[in-house]
C-alpha positions as CSV (number, residue, x, y, z in Angstrom):
1,M,65.6,47.6,221.0
2,A,67.7,47.7,217.9
3,F,66.3,48.5,214.4
4,L,67.7,47.1,211.2
5,W,67.3,49.4,208.2
6,A,67.7,47.8,204.7
7,R,68.5,49.9,201.8
8,L,65.7,49.9,199.2
9,N,66.3,50.3,195.5
10,V,63.7,51.8,193.2
11,V,63.7,49.4,190.2
12,H,61.9,50.2,186.8
13,V,60.9,47.0,185.3
14,T,60.0,46.6,181.5
15,D,58.9,43.6,179.6
16,S,59.8,43.0,175.9
17,A,56.5,41.2,175.5
18,G,54.8,44.6,176.0
19,G,52.7,46.1,178.8
20,E,53.4,49.1,181.0
21,A,56.6,49.6,182.9
22,R,56.4,48.8,186.5
23,V,58.2,50.1,189.5
24,V,59.1,48.0,192.5
25,M,61.0,48.8,195.7
26,A,63.2,46.1,196.9
27,S,66.5,45.5,198.7
28,T,67.4,42.6,196.4
29,T,69.2,42.9,193.0
30,D,68.4,39.4,191.9
31,P,66.7,39.8,188.5
32,R,64.3,36.9,188.9
33,R,63.1,38.0,192.3
34,L,62.7,41.5,191.0
35,A,60.6,40.3,188.1
36,Q,58.5,38.2,190.4
37,A,58.0,41.3,192.6
38,A,56.8,43.1,189.5
39,G,54.3,40.3,188.8
40,I,56.1,39.1,185.8
41,E,56.5,35.3,185.3
42,L,59.7,34.2,183.5
43,A,59.6,31.2,181.2
44,H,62.5,28.8,181.1
45,H,64.6,30.5,178.3
46,D,63.6,34.1,179.1
47,D,66.4,36.4,180.1
48,T,66.9,39.6,182.1
49,L,69.1,42.6,181.8
50,F,69.8,44.5,185.0
51,A,71.6,47.8,185.4
52,A,72.1,50.1,188.3
53,S,71.7,53.7,187.1
54,G,73.2,55.4,190.1
55,G,72.2,55.9,193.7
56,S,69.2,53.8,194.6
57,L,67.8,53.6,191.0
58,A,68.0,50.6,188.8
59,L,66.6,49.3,185.5
60,L,65.5,45.7,184.8
61,K,64.5,44.6,181.3
62,V,62.8,41.2,180.9
63,V,63.7,39.8,177.5
64,R,61.2,37.1,176.3
65,A,62.5,34.1,174.5
66,Y,61.5,33.5,170.9
67,P,61.9,30.6,168.6
68,V,64.6,30.5,165.9
69,A,64.6,27.8,163.2
70,L,67.8,26.0,162.3
71,Y,68.6,23.6,159.6
72,A,71.4,21.0,159.6
73,D,72.0,17.6,158.1
74,G,68.6,17.6,156.4
75,Q,66.7,18.2,159.7
76,E,64.9,21.2,161.2
77,Y,65.7,22.3,164.7
78,V,64.0,25.0,166.9
79,A,65.9,26.8,169.6
80,E,64.2,29.1,172.2
81,V,66.5,32.1,172.6
82,S,66.4,35.6,173.9
83,V,69.9,37.1,173.6
84,G,73.2,36.0,172.2
85,T,74.6,34.9,168.9
86,V,74.0,32.4,166.2
87,E,76.6,30.2,167.9
88,D,74.5,30.3,171.1
89,A,71.4,29.1,169.1
90,V,73.3,26.3,167.5
91,R,74.6,25.1,170.9
92,R,71.1,25.4,172.5
93,A,69.6,23.4,169.6
94,G,72.1,20.6,170.3
95,I,73.5,20.6,166.8
96,P,77.0,19.1,166.6
97,F,79.5,21.6,165.1
98,S,83.2,21.0,164.4
99,G,86.1,21.5,162.0
100,D,85.4,23.9,159.2
101,D,81.6,23.8,159.5
102,F,80.0,27.2,159.2
103,T,76.6,28.9,159.4
104,E,74.5,31.4,157.5
105,P,74.2,33.9,159.1
106,A,77.7,33.8,160.6
107,L,78.3,32.3,164.0
108,D,79.0,35.7,165.6
109,S,75.8,37.3,164.2
110,R,73.5,38.7,166.9
111,L,70.1,37.0,167.4
112,Y,66.9,39.0,167.0
113,E,63.2,38.1,166.8
114,G,62.0,37.4,163.2
115,M,65.5,36.8,162.0
116,P,66.1,34.5,158.9
117,D,66.4,30.8,159.5
118,I,69.9,29.6,160.5
119,T,71.5,27.0,158.2
120,V,74.5,24.9,159.3
121,H,76.7,23.9,156.4
122,R,78.9,20.8,156.7
123,V,82.4,21.0,155.3
124,T,84.1,17.7,154.6
125,Y,87.3,16.7,152.8
126,E,88.4,13.7,150.8
127,D,92.1,13.0,150.1
128,T,93.3,11.2,146.9
129,V,96.8,9.9,146.5
130,T,98.3,9.6,143.0
131,T,101.7,9.0,141.6
132,E,102.9,11.6,139.1
133,P,106.0,12.1,137.0
134,I,108.7,14.7,137.9
135,P,109.9,16.0,134.5
136,H,113.7,16.0,134.3
137,G,115.6,19.2,133.6
138,E,118.6,20.0,131.5
139,E,122.1,20.9,132.4
140,F,124.7,22.4,130.0
141,V,128.5,22.1,130.3
142,E,130.3,24.8,128.3
143,E,133.1,23.5,126.1
144,V,134.6,26.2,123.9
145,Q,136.8,24.6,121.3
146,D,137.0,27.8,119.2
147,P,135.9,31.2,120.8
148,E,135.3,32.5,117.3
149,G,133.4,29.5,116.1
150,R,130.1,30.2,114.4
151,Y,128.3,27.1,115.6
152,I,127.1,26.2,119.1
153,H,126.1,22.6,119.4
154,D,124.4,20.9,122.4
155,I,125.6,17.3,122.4
156,L,123.9,14.9,124.8
157,A,126.4,13.5,127.2
158,Q,123.9,11.9,129.7
159,E,120.4,10.8,129.2
160,G,117.8,12.4,131.4
161,A,115.2,10.5,133.3
162,D,111.9,11.6,134.8
163,G,111.3,11.0,138.5
164,A,108.1,10.1,140.3
165,K,106.3,11.7,143.3
166,E,103.3,10.8,145.4
167,V,100.8,13.7,145.4
168,T,98.0,14.0,148.0
169,T,95.1,16.1,146.7
170,R,92.4,17.2,149.1
171,A,88.9,17.8,147.6
172,K,86.6,20.1,149.6
173,Y,82.9,19.5,149.8
174,I,80.1,21.7,151.3
175,D,77.0,19.7,152.2
176,G,78.2,17.0,149.8
177,T,78.8,19.3,146.8
178,Y,82.3,19.5,145.4
179,I,83.8,22.9,145.7
180,S,87.5,22.8,145.0
181,S,90.8,20.8,145.3
182,E,94.3,21.6,146.4
183,V,97.6,19.7,146.7
184,V,98.4,19.3,150.4
185,A,101.4,17.1,150.3
186,E,104.1,15.8,147.9
187,T,106.6,13.1,148.5
188,V,109.4,12.4,146.1
189,L,109.6,8.6,145.4
190,V,112.3,8.7,142.6
191,P,114.3,11.9,142.0
192,A,114.5,13.2,138.5
193,Q,117.9,13.0,136.7
194,N,118.7,15.9,134.5
195,A,119.9,15.4,131.0
196,V,123.5,16.7,130.6
197,Y,124.6,18.4,127.4
198,K,128.0,19.5,126.3
199,R,127.6,22.9,124.8
200,I,130.4,23.1,122.2
201,Q,131.4,26.2,120.3
202,N,133.4,25.5,117.1
203,N,133.4,25.8,113.3
204,M,132.1,22.3,112.8
205,V,128.7,22.3,111.2
206,S,127.5,18.9,112.4
207,P,126.8,18.4,116.1
208,L,126.8,14.6,115.8
209,P,129.3,12.6,117.9
210,A,131.7,10.1,116.5
211,P,130.8,6.4,116.4
212,D,131.7,4.5,119.6
213,G,135.4,3.9,119.9
214,V,136.3,6.3,117.1
215,T,138.3,9.5,117.6
216,V,139.4,12.2,115.3
217,E,142.9,13.6,115.1
218,N,144.0,16.3,112.6
219,N,140.6,15.7,110.9
220,V,141.3,12.1,110.2
221,P,139.2,9.4,112.0
222,S,141.1,6.8,113.9
223,S,139.2,4.0,112.1
224,Y,137.7,4.0,108.6
225,S,137.3,1.5,105.7
226,Q,137.1,3.8,102.8
227,V,137.8,7.5,101.9
228,Y,136.3,9.2,98.9
229,T,137.4,12.5,97.4
230,M,134.1,14.1,96.4
231,K,132.5,17.4,95.4
232,A,130.4,19.0,98.1
233,T,127.6,21.5,97.8
234,G,125.1,22.8,100.3
235,Y,121.3,22.7,100.3
236,Y,118.3,23.5,102.5
237,S,114.9,22.0,102.5
238,P,111.8,22.6,104.6
239,R,110.6,19.1,104.1
240,G,111.9,17.8,107.4
241,K,112.7,14.3,106.0
242,G,114.9,13.0,103.3
243,A,114.3,10.5,100.5
244,S,115.2,7.8,103.0
245,G,112.4,8.8,105.4
246,L,115.0,9.9,107.9
247,G,115.3,13.4,109.2
248,L,117.0,16.5,107.7
249,Y,119.1,18.6,110.1
250,Y,122.7,19.7,110.7
251,G,124.7,16.5,110.3
252,T,122.8,14.9,107.4
253,F,123.6,14.9,103.7
254,A,122.4,13.7,100.3
255,V,124.4,11.2,98.3
256,D,124.0,8.4,95.8
257,P,122.7,5.6,98.1
258,T,124.3,2.9,95.9
259,L,127.7,4.4,96.8
260,I,127.0,5.3,100.5
261,P,123.8,3.6,101.8
262,Y,121.2,5.5,103.8
263,G,121.9,5.6,107.5
264,T,125.7,5.4,107.1
265,K,127.6,7.8,109.3
266,V,130.7,9.4,107.7
267,Y,133.2,12.1,108.5
268,I,133.4,15.0,106.0
269,V,136.2,17.6,105.8
270,S,137.6,19.7,103.0
271,T,140.8,18.5,101.4
272,D,142.6,21.7,102.5
273,G,141.4,21.2,106.1
274,E,139.8,24.7,106.2
275,F,136.2,23.4,106.3
276,V,134.9,20.8,108.6
277,Y,131.3,19.5,108.2
278,G,132.0,16.7,110.7
279,W,130.2,13.5,111.3
280,A,127.1,13.2,109.1
281,I,124.4,10.6,108.3
282,A,123.2,9.8,104.7
283,T,119.5,10.5,104.7
284,D,118.7,12.0,101.3
285,T,119.6,11.9,97.6
286,G,119.2,14.3,94.6
287,A,119.2,14.6,90.8
288,F,122.9,15.3,90.9
289,I,123.7,11.6,91.2
290,H,122.8,11.2,87.5
291,Q,125.6,13.5,86.5
292,N,128.2,12.9,89.2
293,R,127.7,10.1,91.7
294,M,130.9,11.3,93.5
295,Q,129.1,14.3,95.0
296,V,127.5,15.0,98.4
297,D,125.0,17.7,99.2
298,L,125.4,18.9,102.8
299,F,122.3,19.9,104.7
300,Y,122.0,23.3,106.4
301,E,119.1,24.6,108.5
302,T,119.0,27.9,106.7
303,Y,119.0,28.7,103.0
304,E,121.7,31.4,103.6
305,E,124.1,28.9,105.1
306,S,123.5,26.5,102.3
307,A,124.2,29.1,99.7
308,A,127.4,30.2,101.5
309,N,128.8,26.6,101.3
310,G,129.6,27.0,97.6
311,V,131.4,24.1,96.0
312,K,134.2,22.4,97.9
313,E,136.4,19.4,97.4
314,V,136.1,17.1,100.5
315,Y,137.2,13.9,101.9
316,V,134.4,11.6,102.9
317,Y,135.6,9.0,105.5
318,V,133.4,5.9,105.6
319,P,133.9,3.7,108.8
């Protein structure tokens, strides 16, 4: 006759619901069968923790499930849990979870009895597409006519043009409440075109260009209808506008408007050729016309420059 000997384990069984620890001797290591042998009934969501402690000794802990309240989408859910994380409770409650949704406490937080309610927050996004301008920049082409020239003028050679771009802005909402926005995409529809300036260094006071089709050689315009020999003084004014209502800047002058009408562009150079004011527009007048209508007052953007002009004899070429 043969005898079969089964190895028996001594298992200490505890219950998180309370009560005294129990000891069972069994050859099985199946937690549910051990709990049953100890006279403990397991509910559907109860869990067990089994650990062998060496030799024939083992520990079994019965962890009773407890309810955890969850809130999502305006509804309350209850999940029966015993161990695990908030993520496990959300899954057990059957709550959909996707994208950037998040919970309080966090998904990886451990569950425990009596813990705060779990709230599922919904994160949604809304894209808005707008068309916005692309400001044009500026480019400068250096043109040194006189390295020792005291004036540097930026003369527009090519008009700039703003471009356009399509901008996608994404607004973030948490549970329907606006939180923030960020630009997520930009597509250039029309490239911007930079304005191009010639940066000219010379001793000519005015930065204004010649009229179309007119050139200057040896300080004489290629085309003009009248030339006056006049007295020239310098002046400065903070007004910003002349008597004509037109602006005051380098390249404007005061004159008797019955001799040279407002808005007329002329070329002014000293009779000895040593001083060149350049192309200038009549925008102002002064009391001097009552004593000498054959006088021009040349505008400077600083008082010091106007005083340094002194009195000069100039040719005024009228196209």
